Phi, psi and omega in degrees: 000108183277126178227033188276066178214114354285164182281170175303318183299313182292331178297316179289320179298323178301317183295347181257000184242170178270051175239145187225134169275127170248118182258127175285108185291117182054031184104264170206074193301332178289342186244330186218158180306139188288147176051041178236156181299316178301325180294317180292321178295322179293323176301319177294320179300327179287341178119359180289155172227017176224124183239134176255135182214161180245144176228147172230173186253137177267172180295333178264023171064043172246155174268123181246139180286114180194142178280329178247152177275021177214188181263123176285113184295342178289334185235351183245151174232166172299160179304333180272005180094352181292148182283145174264144166279158176305320180296317178296320180299316183290337179279343180272087189275114182297329180292343177256010182240150170286159181296326180293320178289324178297327182288350182282342183276143179267121180237040178216331186292331181287337192075199179226132179295337180274347183225079186298339179272357180295133179291137179264113178218152176293127181205148180245174175276109185275162169289153173304314179301319179299317177299312183297322176297317181293321179295318181296319181293319178297312183296323178294318184293325186247011178057045176263155169279142179297134186287158170285133182249122175256104190257117178268126174272107181289124184198140173217142180304327181287349177270348185303133177065010176236300179256355183195164174283168171299158185307316183299313179292322177306312184287332171300317178294318177302313180302313180297320184287324175299317179294319180296328180276357181072027181264101179255339178202176177074033176211161172229158176241130180229157178196156169276343185271109184293330178296323176293318179297319179294324177294318175300315182301325180278312188277330182230068193296340181271357185286142174284116186252134177240126178271119175266138181231119178248009181256106184305326183282348182263122182281167174304316182295322177297318179300313183292325176296318178293321179295318184093007175200164177264119182282171177292323185223158177226132185235126187234146172302136193298330183292338179264001181270136178209184182298326179296316178296318178303313183297316182292324179293318179297317181295331179270000181062039182244135179276120181271136168231155182231146182221160335256118188263115185240351178248145179297325180297314178296317182295322179297316178300317182292320176298318177297332179277352178105002177293136181229021182208102189242131175259131188213150172276346185234074179300331178298319179294318183291321180293323175298317181294320179301317179296318181295324184267357176083022177265156175254148174285127180293134178244130177285000000 
């Protein structure tokens, strides 16, 4: 399965130019409901060509867009509109539900307490294939290029066989779902779970792999040593990113991305430090900043 877009060479070249990748985090979470088709389409309308999304596994072995493998009571309601308690939400396990049943819950009408400007619209958790079909139709209608998809596989060891399959089975499902969605290139797979990343490296050796690190005390080099290989990309919480990390990633031929950058002040510091790959809930803010600072949006 060839996924060599962009190539290693272009990734390094990107880091040396005044071009910046802006990734719409869960679509554009600050503006539209997260991990929903309307949110991703709005990110394209704003001008993005890179989308970051989360997937979990359903009982019928489909990949469903969701940050949690259960229902987040802050943003989801029962099909009849009734509110969920946090305890009820965590008991509604997507891995024990069919994709059709998962789609019955509304995860957009409430909005988000953390993003008061987010538009409130009825929206469900779509299949990966459903998203790709909607993106293709949109791109065809408006003569857009199909976006690059940065797909996070939500996984934790404590979730194995409860909220998700074991890593080997997980990646078998991922392979089938990528094929069903027609994704042969133009995507990357990322995860915080190193066992999942190692399984991708073995089972899908041509895939662009991004190592996510949420442990401040663990360096990039420590992550790679634990992984047992050097991935295509490395993704770090933005507060721990600096010029030293940028330099080390370039020297290792690794594409650095940072998450989740929502203020122009933070983004400006990162750009000045050499960061060229920003994940954000507010792509509108980042695109305005790029124009003000004289940077170009990277195009695949």
